[in-house]
C-alpha beads as a LAMMPS data file, in Angstrom:
LAMMPS data file: protein, C-alpha beads

160 atoms
159 bonds

1 atom types
1 bond types

-500.0 500.0 xlo xhi
-500.0 500.0 ylo yhi
-500.0 500.0 zlo zhi

Masses

1 110.0

Atoms # bond

1 1 1 394.151 5.465 197.438
2 1 1 392.422 5.297 200.780
3 1 1 394.631 4.750 203.801
4 1 1 392.640 1.693 204.933
5 1 1 392.534 0.042 201.506
6 1 1 393.817 -3.560 201.550
7 1 1 395.245 -4.451 198.151
8 1 1 394.668 -7.959 196.855
9 1 1 397.892 -7.668 194.852
10 1 1 400.019 -6.781 197.880
11 1 1 398.378 -9.476 200.030
12 1 1 398.998 -12.105 197.338
13 1 1 402.663 -11.157 196.919
14 1 1 403.182 -11.049 200.692
15 1 1 401.661 -14.520 201.007
16 1 1 404.002 -15.795 198.302
17 1 1 407.206 -14.154 199.490
18 1 1 406.869 -13.935 203.287
19 1 1 403.671 -15.798 204.061
20 1 1 405.403 -18.502 206.065
21 1 1 406.115 -15.768 208.625
22 1 1 402.524 -14.461 208.553
23 1 1 403.190 -11.084 206.935
24 1 1 400.112 -11.368 204.722
25 1 1 397.958 -11.770 207.837
26 1 1 399.583 -8.812 209.559
27 1 1 398.994 -6.717 206.438
28 1 1 395.314 -7.626 206.323
29 1 1 394.389 -7.840 210.006
30 1 1 397.111 -5.965 211.896
31 1 1 399.672 -7.052 214.457
32 1 1 396.981 -8.230 216.871
33 1 1 396.041 -11.135 214.565
34 1 1 396.489 -14.366 216.557
35 1 1 396.712 -16.544 213.432
36 1 1 399.450 -14.321 212.067
37 1 1 401.561 -14.919 215.177
38 1 1 401.225 -18.688 214.756
39 1 1 403.046 -18.597 211.401
40 1 1 406.602 -17.593 212.400
41 1 1 407.218 -20.258 215.044
42 1 1 406.958 -23.389 212.868
43 1 1 408.876 -21.599 210.112
44 1 1 411.677 -20.724 212.532
45 1 1 411.753 -24.348 213.754
46 1 1 412.134 -25.488 210.144
47 1 1 414.935 -22.989 209.554
48 1 1 416.610 -24.295 212.707
49 1 1 416.387 -27.782 211.182
50 1 1 418.079 -26.526 208.009
51 1 1 420.819 -24.956 210.116
52 1 1 421.268 -28.184 212.121
53 1 1 421.618 -30.229 208.957
54 1 1 424.168 -27.742 207.627
55 1 1 426.204 -27.963 210.838
56 1 1 425.734 -31.618 211.831
57 1 1 425.215 -33.322 208.488
58 1 1 422.478 -35.463 207.035
59 1 1 422.391 -37.959 209.894
60 1 1 420.804 -35.547 212.347
61 1 1 417.357 -36.963 213.060
62 1 1 415.998 -33.796 214.647
63 1 1 416.723 -31.939 211.406
64 1 1 414.823 -34.672 209.557
65 1 1 411.733 -33.823 211.579
66 1 1 412.084 -30.025 211.486
67 1 1 412.843 -29.373 207.814
68 1 1 409.482 -30.711 206.526
69 1 1 407.722 -28.272 208.879
70 1 1 409.336 -25.397 206.974
71 1 1 408.269 -26.967 203.687
72 1 1 404.682 -27.288 204.851
73 1 1 404.632 -23.679 206.053
74 1 1 405.846 -22.485 202.649
75 1 1 403.238 -24.647 200.907
76 1 1 400.541 -23.259 203.211
77 1 1 401.614 -19.695 202.430
78 1 1 401.628 -20.277 198.674
79 1 1 398.190 -21.890 198.880
80 1 1 396.965 -18.789 200.697
81 1 1 398.479 -16.647 197.948
82 1 1 396.607 -18.686 195.341
83 1 1 393.345 -18.278 197.238
84 1 1 393.872 -14.540 197.650
85 1 1 394.759 -14.074 194.000
86 1 1 391.827 -16.074 192.680
87 1 1 389.263 -14.322 194.871
88 1 1 387.093 -12.057 192.749
89 1 1 387.646 -8.329 193.131
90 1 1 384.069 -7.876 194.344
91 1 1 384.395 -10.570 197.030
92 1 1 387.790 -9.210 198.094
93 1 1 386.402 -5.714 198.375
94 1 1 383.354 -6.868 200.342
95 1 1 385.550 -8.654 202.882
96 1 1 388.592 -6.374 203.217
97 1 1 387.429 -2.984 201.892
98 1 1 383.733 -2.621 202.757
99 1 1 382.135 0.558 201.524
100 1 1 384.954 1.394 199.106
101 1 1 384.769 1.235 195.304
102 1 1 386.005 -1.927 193.617
103 1 1 389.497 -1.663 192.124
104 1 1 390.678 -3.983 189.392
105 1 1 393.610 -6.197 190.307
106 1 1 395.565 -6.369 187.086
107 1 1 398.278 -8.706 185.862
108 1 1 400.464 -8.515 188.970
109 1 1 397.995 -10.737 190.819
110 1 1 397.961 -13.290 188.000
111 1 1 401.763 -13.413 187.960
112 1 1 401.776 -13.883 191.754
113 1 1 399.268 -16.744 191.470
114 1 1 401.348 -18.457 188.779
115 1 1 404.495 -18.028 190.883
116 1 1 402.627 -19.381 193.929
117 1 1 401.570 -22.482 192.010
118 1 1 405.142 -23.074 190.840
119 1 1 406.834 -22.438 194.201
120 1 1 404.164 -24.317 196.137
121 1 1 404.313 -27.331 193.837
122 1 1 408.100 -27.508 193.932
123 1 1 408.168 -27.093 197.688
124 1 1 405.447 -29.692 198.281
125 1 1 407.140 -32.284 196.074
126 1 1 410.525 -31.550 197.669
127 1 1 409.089 -31.909 201.159
128 1 1 407.441 -35.218 200.288
129 1 1 410.612 -36.523 198.614
130 1 1 412.835 -35.426 201.513
131 1 1 410.539 -36.941 204.130
132 1 1 410.095 -40.209 202.233
133 1 1 413.823 -40.538 201.602
134 1 1 414.645 -40.012 205.273
135 1 1 411.910 -42.396 206.380
136 1 1 413.029 -45.227 204.103
137 1 1 416.716 -44.657 204.839
138 1 1 415.881 -45.015 208.498
139 1 1 413.982 -48.273 207.869
140 1 1 416.866 -50.012 206.115
141 1 1 419.042 -51.829 208.585
142 1 1 422.739 -51.773 207.864
143 1 1 424.522 -55.163 207.522
144 1 1 426.956 -54.317 210.334
145 1 1 424.079 -53.620 212.706
146 1 1 422.313 -56.849 211.705
147 1 1 425.467 -58.878 212.389
148 1 1 425.920 -57.334 215.815
149 1 1 422.390 -58.421 216.785
150 1 1 423.019 -62.085 215.906
151 1 1 424.439 -64.152 218.770
152 1 1 428.099 -65.028 218.306
153 1 1 428.173 -68.782 217.635
154 1 1 431.844 -69.166 218.550
155 1 1 431.476 -67.673 222.009
156 1 1 428.160 -69.369 222.814
157 1 1 428.497 -72.293 225.241
158 1 1 427.874 -75.617 223.613
159 1 1 425.518 -78.031 225.273
160 1 1 426.482 -81.674 225.285

Bonds

1 1 1 2
2 1 2 3
3 1 3 4
4 1 4 5
5 1 5 6
6 1 6 7
7 1 7 8
8 1 8 9
9 1 9 10
10 1 10 11
11 1 11 12
12 1 12 13
13 1 13 14
14 1 14 15
15 1 15 16
16 1 16 17
17 1 17 18
18 1 18 19
19 1 19 20
20 1 20 21
21 1 21 22
22 1 22 23
23 1 23 24
24 1 24 25
25 1 25 26
26 1 26 27
27 1 27 28
28 1 28 29
29 1 29 30
30 1 30 31
31 1 31 32
32 1 32 33
33 1 33 34
34 1 34 35
35 1 35 36
36 1 36 37
37 1 37 38
38 1 38 39
39 1 39 40
40 1 40 41
41 1 41 42
42 1 42 43
43 1 43 44
44 1 44 45
45 1 45 46
46 1 46 47
47 1 47 48
48 1 48 49
49 1 49 50
50 1 50 51
51 1 51 52
52 1 52 53
53 1 53 54
54 1 54 55
55 1 55 56
56 1 56 57
57 1 57 58
58 1 58 59
59 1 59 60
60 1 60 61
61 1 61 62
62 1 62 63
63 1 63 64
64 1 64 65
65 1 65 66
66 1 66 67
67 1 67 68
68 1 68 69
69 1 69 70
70 1 70 71
71 1 71 72
72 1 72 73
73 1 73 74
74 1 74 75
75 1 75 76
76 1 76 77
77 1 77 78
78 1 78 79
79 1 79 80
80 1 80 81
81 1 81 82
82 1 82 83
83 1 83 84
84 1 84 85
85 1 85 86
86 1 86 87
87 1 87 88
88 1 88 89
89 1 89 90
90 1 90 91
91 1 91 92
92 1 92 93
93 1 93 94
94 1 94 95
95 1 95 96
96 1 96 97
97 1 97 98
98 1 98 99
99 1 99 100
100 1 100 101
101 1 101 102
102 1 102 103
103 1 103 104
104 1 104 105
105 1 105 106
106 1 106 107
107 1 107 108
108 1 108 109
109 1 109 110
110 1 110 111
111 1 111 112
112 1 112 113
113 1 113 114
114 1 114 115
115 1 115 116
116 1 116 117
117 1 117 118
118 1 118 119
119 1 119 120
120 1 120 121
121 1 121 122
122 1 122 123
123 1 123 124
124 1 124 125
125 1 125 126
126 1 126 127
127 1 127 128
128 1 128 129
129 1 129 130
130 1 130 131
131 1 131 132
132 1 132 133
133 1 133 134
134 1 134 135
135 1 135 136
136 1 136 137
137 1 137 138
138 1 138 139
139 1 139 140
140 1 140 141
141 1 141 142
142 1 142 143
143 1 143 144
144 1 144 145
145 1 145 146
146 1 146 147
147 1 147 148
148 1 148 149
149 1 149 150
150 1 150 151
151 1 151 152
152 1 152 153
153 1 153 154
154 1 154 155
155 1 155 156
156 1 156 157
157 1 157 158
158 1 158 159
159 1 159 160
């Protein structure tokens, strides 16, 4: 194999497994890739949200906002893995390996695409469910809070 060859199989698996941290971009474009460096920060914020919820419980509103960011980063990475895996070998070679002979991908790419669809779908549905649950829980006013907002009739001065 040529030293500069960029494997579609490796790029697809990197997108699936560590794509939320941009490793697939670093593999393809090097450490100077600006888009690759934009991946880790939202993912780390989402992981911080998971840690906050673990430490402070489910009532931490900052965790509510940060955890879906991690979910969206994972979904984005799996979508990238699907796109990489479904790109034809000729198109992949023309973009990432110009001037080199076309190499067949094999079954490892297909397995990575199937895994990306499964992980991405589960993560997307979980993110939507988590966000919706937190939103609607926040909209429901507790009875104790509603009573405290009503003026106390016994202590109100009566007008005669």
